[in-house]
N, CA, C and O atoms as a printed pandas DataFrame, in Angstrom:
     atom_number atom_name residue_name chain_id  residue_number  x_coord  y_coord  z_coord
0              1         N          MET        A               1   38.359 -275.840   36.360
1              2        CA          MET        A               1   38.746 -274.548   36.897
2              3         C          MET        A               1   37.860 -273.457   36.317
3              4         O          MET        A               1   37.410 -273.533   35.173
4              5         N          THR        A               2   37.631 -272.466   37.118
5              6        CA          THR        A               2   36.864 -271.327   36.631
6              7         C          THR        A               2   37.789 -270.376   35.884
7              8         O          THR        A               2   39.012 -270.488   35.960
8              9         N          LYS        A               3   37.194 -269.455   35.172
9             10        CA          LYS        A               3   37.976 -268.479   34.425
10            11         C          LYS        A               3   38.846 -267.662   35.371
11            12         O          LYS        A               3   40.008 -267.390   35.068
12            13         N          LYS        A               4   38.296 -267.272   36.504
13            14        CA          LYS        A               4   39.047 -266.471   37.478
14            15         C          LYS        A               4   40.236 -267.257   38.028
15            16         O          LYS        A               4   41.325 -266.707   38.196
16            17         N          GLU        A               5   40.027 -268.539   38.306
17            18        CA          GLU        A               5   41.126 -269.377   38.799
18            19         C          GLU        A               5   42.236 -269.502   37.757
19            20         O          GLU        A               5   43.420 -269.472   38.094
20            21         N          LEU        A               6   41.847 -269.642   36.492
21            22        CA          LEU        A               6   42.834 -269.717   35.423
22            23         C          LEU        A               6   43.611 -268.410   35.287
23            24         O          LEU        A               6   44.825 -268.415   35.080
24            25         N          GLU        A               7   42.896 -267.288   35.408
25            26        CA          GLU        A               7   43.564 -265.990   35.333
26            27         C          GLU        A               7   44.555 -265.821   36.486
27            28         O          GLU        A               7   45.656 -265.306   36.294
28            29         N          ASN        A               8   44.159 -266.255   37.675
29            30        CA          ASN        A               8   45.057 -266.181   38.827
30            31         C          ASN        A               8   46.281 -267.076   38.627
31            32         O          ASN        A               8   47.406 -266.691   38.947
32            33         N          LYS        A               9   46.044 -268.266   38.098
33            34        CA          LYS        A               9   47.138 -269.200   37.827
34            35         C          LYS        A               9   48.098 -268.605   36.803
35            36         O          LYS        A               9   49.315 -268.722   36.945
36            37         N          LEU        A              10   47.547 -267.966   35.768
37            38        CA          LEU        A              10   48.375 -267.340   34.751
38            39         C          LEU        A              10   49.220 -266.223   35.354
39            40         O          LEU        A              10   50.405 -266.106   35.040
40            41         N          ASP        A              11   48.633 -265.417   36.201
41            42        CA          ASP        A              11   49.390 -264.346   36.874
42            43         C          ASP        A              11   50.522 -264.922   37.716
43            44         O          ASP        A              11   51.630 -264.386   37.731
44            45         N          GLU        A              12   50.240 -266.010   38.411
45            46        CA          GLU        A              12   51.246 -266.656   39.251
46            47         C          GLU        A              12   52.384 -267.220   38.398
47            48         O          GLU        A              12   53.557 -267.072   38.741
48            49         N          LEU        A              13   52.033 -267.859   37.296
49            50        CA          LEU        A              13   53.053 -268.410   36.407
50            51         C          LEU        A              13   53.924 -267.313   35.805
51            52         O          LEU        A              13   55.142 -267.463   35.708
52            53         N          LYS        A              14   53.302 -266.219   35.405
53            54        CA          LYS        A              14   54.057 -265.094   34.849
54            55         C          LYS        A              14   55.013 -264.520   35.883
55            56         O          LYS        A              14   56.154 -264.185   35.565
56            57         N          SER        A              15   54.548 -264.408   37.113
57            58        CA          SER        A              15   55.390 -263.896   38.193
58            59         C          SER        A              15   56.585 -264.821   38.420
59            60         O          SER        A              15   57.717 -264.359   38.565
60            61         N          ASP        A              16   56.326 -266.119   38.449
61            62        CA          ASP        A              16   57.409 -267.095   38.605
62            63         C          ASP        A              16   58.397 -266.986   37.447
63            64         O          ASP        A              16   59.609 -267.056   37.649
64            65         N          TYR        A              17   57.878 -266.817   36.250
65            66        CA          TYR        A              17   58.728 -266.719   35.062
66            67         C          TYR        A              17   59.670 -265.525   35.169
67            68         O          TYR        A              17   60.866 -265.642   34.903
68            69         N          VAL        A              18   59.123 -264.378   35.558
69            70        CA          VAL        A              18   59.936 -263.167   35.679
70            71         C          VAL        A              18   61.009 -263.353   36.755
71            72         O          VAL        A              18   62.155 -262.942   36.573
72            73         N          ARG        A              19   60.634 -263.972   37.869
73            74        CA          ARG        A              19   61.583 -264.195   38.962
74            75         C          ARG        A              19   62.720 -265.113   38.516
75            76         O          ARG        A              19   63.890 -264.836   38.779
76            77         N          ILE        A              20   62.368 -266.200   37.843
77            78        CA          ILE        A              20   63.391 -267.150   37.404
78            79         C          ILE        A              20   64.268 -266.540   36.312
79            80         O          ILE        A              20   65.470 -266.799   36.257
80            81         N          GLN        A              21   63.667 -265.735   35.451
81            82        CA          GLN        A              21   64.446 -265.062   34.408
82            83         C          GLN        A              21   65.482 -264.132   35.045
83            84         O          GLN        A              21   66.621 -264.053   34.585
84            85         N          SER        A              22   65.083 -263.443   36.088
85            86        CA          SER        A              22   66.009 -262.566   36.808
86            87         C          SER        A              22   67.137 -263.390   37.442
87            88         O          SER        A              22   68.307 -263.012   37.382
88            89         N          ASP        A              23   66.763 -264.518   38.048
89            90        CA          ASP        A              23   67.767 -265.406   38.637
90            91         C          ASP        A              23   68.731 -265.910   37.569
91            92         O          ASP        A              23   69.939 -265.981   37.797
92            93         N          LEU        A              24   68.194 -266.258   36.411
93            94        CA          LEU        A              24   69.018 -266.753   35.314
94            95         C          LEU        A              24   70.002 -265.679   34.864
95            96         O          LEU        A              24   71.174 -265.970   34.625
96            97         N          ASP        A              25   69.535 -264.455   34.747
97            98        CA          ASP        A              25   70.418 -263.357   34.354
98            99         C          ASP        A              25   71.587 -263.222   35.336
99           100         O          ASP        A              25   72.727 -263.003   34.927
100          101         N          LYS        A              26   71.292 -263.355   36.627
101          102        CA          LYS        A              26   72.346 -263.267   37.648
102          103         C          LYS        A              26   73.321 -264.432   37.528
103          104         O          LYS        A              26   74.534 -264.250   37.640
104          105         N          LEU        A              27   72.780 -265.643   37.297
105          106        CA          LEU        A              27   73.639 -266.806   37.159
106          107         C          LEU        A              27   74.567 -266.675   35.951
107          108         O          LEU        A              27   75.745 -267.022   36.029
108          109         N          VAL        A              28   74.048 -266.187   34.865
109          110        CA          VAL        A              28   74.854 -266.004   33.662
110          111         C          VAL        A              28   75.943 -264.963   33.935
111          112         O          VAL        A              28   77.086 -265.122   33.506
112          113         N          TYR        A              29   75.581 -263.908   34.647
113          114        CA          TYR        A              29   76.529 -262.840   34.945
114          115         C          TYR        A              29   77.708 -263.358   35.768
115          116         O          TYR        A              29   78.851 -262.972   35.525
116          117         N          VAL        A              30   77.437 -264.227   36.740
117          118        CA          VAL        A              30   78.506 -264.745   37.601
118          119         C          VAL        A              30   79.033 -266.100   37.101
119          120         O          VAL        A              30   79.804 -266.771   37.788
120          121         N          ARG        A              31   78.608 -266.479   35.912
121          122        CA          ARG        A              31   79.021 -267.736   35.277
122          123         C          ARG        A              31   78.654 -268.945   36.143
123          124         O          ARG        A              31   79.441 -269.875   36.320
124          125         N          GLY        A              32   77.435 -268.892   36.672
125          126        CA          GLY        A              32   76.926 -269.999   37.472
126          127         C          GLY        A              32   76.247 -271.048   36.609
127          128         O          GLY        A              32   76.208 -270.932   35.384
128          129         N          ARG        A              33   75.714 -272.066   37.258
129          130        CA          ARG        A              33   75.030 -273.153   36.544
130          131         C          ARG        A              33   73.616 -272.689   36.186
131          132         O          ARG        A              33   72.748 -272.595   37.054
132          133         N          ALA        A              34   73.398 -272.406   34.927
133          134        CA          ALA        A              34   72.140 -271.821   34.474
134          135         C          ALA        A              34   71.187 -272.848   33.886
135          136         O          ALA        A              34   70.034 -272.516   33.611
136          137         N          SER        A              35   71.626 -274.072   33.685
137          138        CA          SER        A              35   70.784 -275.056   32.993
138          139         C          SER        A              35   69.500 -275.358   33.750
139          140         O          SER        A              35   68.453 -275.551   33.132
140          141         N          SER        A              36   69.559 -275.402   35.072
141          142        CA          SER        A              36   68.354 -275.674   35.864
142          143         C          SER        A              36   67.319 -274.565   35.684
143          144         O          SER        A              36   66.131 -274.838   35.511
144          145         N          ALA        A              37   67.772 -273.328   35.724
145          146        CA          ALA        A              37   66.866 -272.199   35.539
146          147         C          ALA        A              37   66.275 -272.210   34.129
147          148         O          ALA        A              37   65.098 -271.903   33.941
148          149         N          GLU        A              38   67.090 -272.563   33.151
149          150        CA          GLU        A              38   66.597 -272.633   31.778
150          151         C          GLU        A              38   65.511 -273.694   31.645
151          152         O          GLU        A              38   64.506 -273.480   30.967
152          153         N          GLU        A              39   65.716 -274.833   32.291
153          154        CA          GLU        A              39   64.716 -275.901   32.247
154          155         C          GLU        A              39   63.410 -275.448   32.904
155          156         O          GLU        A              39   62.324 -275.758   32.415
156          157         N          GLN        A              40   63.523 -274.722   33.997
157          158        CA          GLN        A              40   62.324 -274.216   34.673
158          159         C          GLN        A              40   61.578 -273.234   33.779
159          160         O          GLN        A              40   60.348 -273.248   33.730
160          161         N          LEU        A              41   62.317 -272.379   33.070
161          162        CA          LEU        A              41   61.669 -271.424   32.167
162          163         C          LEU        A              41   60.931 -272.148   31.039
163          164         O          LEU        A              41   59.822 -271.760   30.671
164          165         N          ILE        A              42   61.537 -273.181   30.503
165          166        CA          ILE        A              42   60.894 -273.948   29.438
166          167         C          ILE        A              42   59.612 -274.600   29.954
167          168         O          ILE        A              42   58.585 -274.598   29.274
168          169         N          ARG        A              43   59.684 -275.157   31.164
169          170        CA          ARG        A              43   58.499 -275.788   31.764
170          171         C          ARG        A              43   57.393 -274.743   31.982
171          172         O          ARG        A              43   56.222 -274.996   31.695
172          173         N          LEU        A              44   57.779 -273.577   32.488
173          174        CA          LEU        A              44   56.788 -272.521   32.735
174          175         C          LEU        A              44   56.166 -272.028   31.434
175          176         O          LEU        A              44   54.972 -271.734   31.394
176          177         N          GLU        A              45   56.962 -271.935   30.373
177          178        CA          GLU        A              45   56.419 -271.517   29.084
178          179         C          GLU        A              45   55.323 -272.473   28.628
179          180         O          GLU        A              45   54.292 -272.050   28.106
180          181         N          GLY        A              46   55.556 -273.765   28.832
181          182        CA          GLY        A              46   54.548 -274.759   28.482
182          183         C          GLY        A              46   53.294 -274.616   29.319
183          184         O          GLY        A              46   52.183 -274.706   28.797
184          185         N          GLU        A              47   53.462 -274.394   30.620
185          186        CA          GLU        A              47   52.313 -274.227   31.503
186          187         C          GLU        A              47   51.530 -272.961   31.160
187          188         O          GLU        A              47   50.300 -272.967   31.170
188          189         N          ILE        A              48   52.239 -271.887   30.859
189          190        CA          ILE        A              48   51.574 -270.631   30.485
190          191         C          ILE        A              48   50.762 -270.840   29.207
191          192         O          ILE        A              48   49.621 -270.386   29.112
192          193         N          ALA        A              49   51.346 -271.522   28.235
193          194        CA          ALA        A              49   50.640 -271.791   26.975
194          195         C          ALA        A              49   49.378 -272.607   27.233
195          196         O          ALA        A              49   48.329 -272.340   26.646
196          197         N          GLU        A              50   49.481 -273.598   28.109
197          198        CA          GLU        A              50   48.324 -274.451   28.412
198          199         C          GLU        A              50   47.214 -273.651   29.099
199          200         O          GLU        A              50   46.040 -273.815   28.768
200          201         N          VAL        A              51   47.572 -272.802   30.037
201          202        CA          VAL        A              51   46.555 -271.997   30.737
202          203         C          VAL        A              51   45.905 -271.019   29.761
203          204         O          VAL        A              51   44.692 -270.815   29.799
204          205         N          ARG        A              52   46.706 -270.418   28.892
205          206        CA          ARG        A              52   46.138 -269.502   27.884
206          207         C          ARG        A              52   45.166 -270.243   26.970
207          208         O          ARG        A              52   44.119 -269.710   26.604
208          209         N          LYS        A              53   45.515 -271.464   26.609
209          210        CA          LYS        A              53   44.633 -272.287   25.767
210          211         C          LYS        A              53   43.314 -272.541   26.484
211          212         O          LYS        A              53   42.247 -272.439   25.879
212          213         N          GLN        A              54   43.382 -272.872   27.770
213          214        CA          GLN        A              54   42.187 -273.117   28.543
214          215         C          GLN        A              54   41.349 -271.850   28.675
215          216         O          GLN        A              54   40.120 -271.915   28.650
216          217         N          LEU        A              55   42.007 -270.693   28.814
217          218        CA          LEU        A              55   41.270 -269.432   28.905
218          219         C          LEU        A              55   40.542 -269.126   27.594
219          220         O          LEU        A              55   39.428 -268.603   27.611
220          221         N          LYS        A              56   41.162 -269.447   26.470
221          222        CA          LYS        A              56   40.508 -269.205   25.177
222          223         C          LYS        A              56   39.236 -270.013   25.041
223          224         O          LYS        A              56   38.299 -269.589   24.364
224          225         N          GLU        A              57   39.189 -271.170   25.674
225          226        CA          GLU        A              57   38.003 -272.003   25.605
226          227         C          GLU        A              57   36.811 -271.360   26.311
227          228         O          GLU        A              57   35.664 -271.716   26.040
228          229         N          PHE        A              58   37.076 -270.415   27.213
229          230        CA          PHE        A              58   36.000 -269.702   27.895
230          231         C          PHE        A              58   35.383 -268.618   27.012
231          232         O          PHE        A              58   34.274 -268.155   27.277
232          233         N          GLU        A              59   36.096 -268.217   25.970
233          234        CA          GLU        A              59   35.595 -267.134   25.121
234          235         C          GLU        A              59   34.583 -267.631   24.117
235          236         O          GLU        A              59   34.062 -266.846   23.325
């Protein structure tokens, strides 16, 4: 992947993270099933860390 592609991927992952975090907040508020959203956030955190690591290799 190019640096630009990694930056775009990182932006997309961050956007997904914010969206899911908002969904999780709503689920917690209405006492819904939040475990799925929590698992998605954990997965996204790992992906974000990996993309950031790859971006550092370009520096």
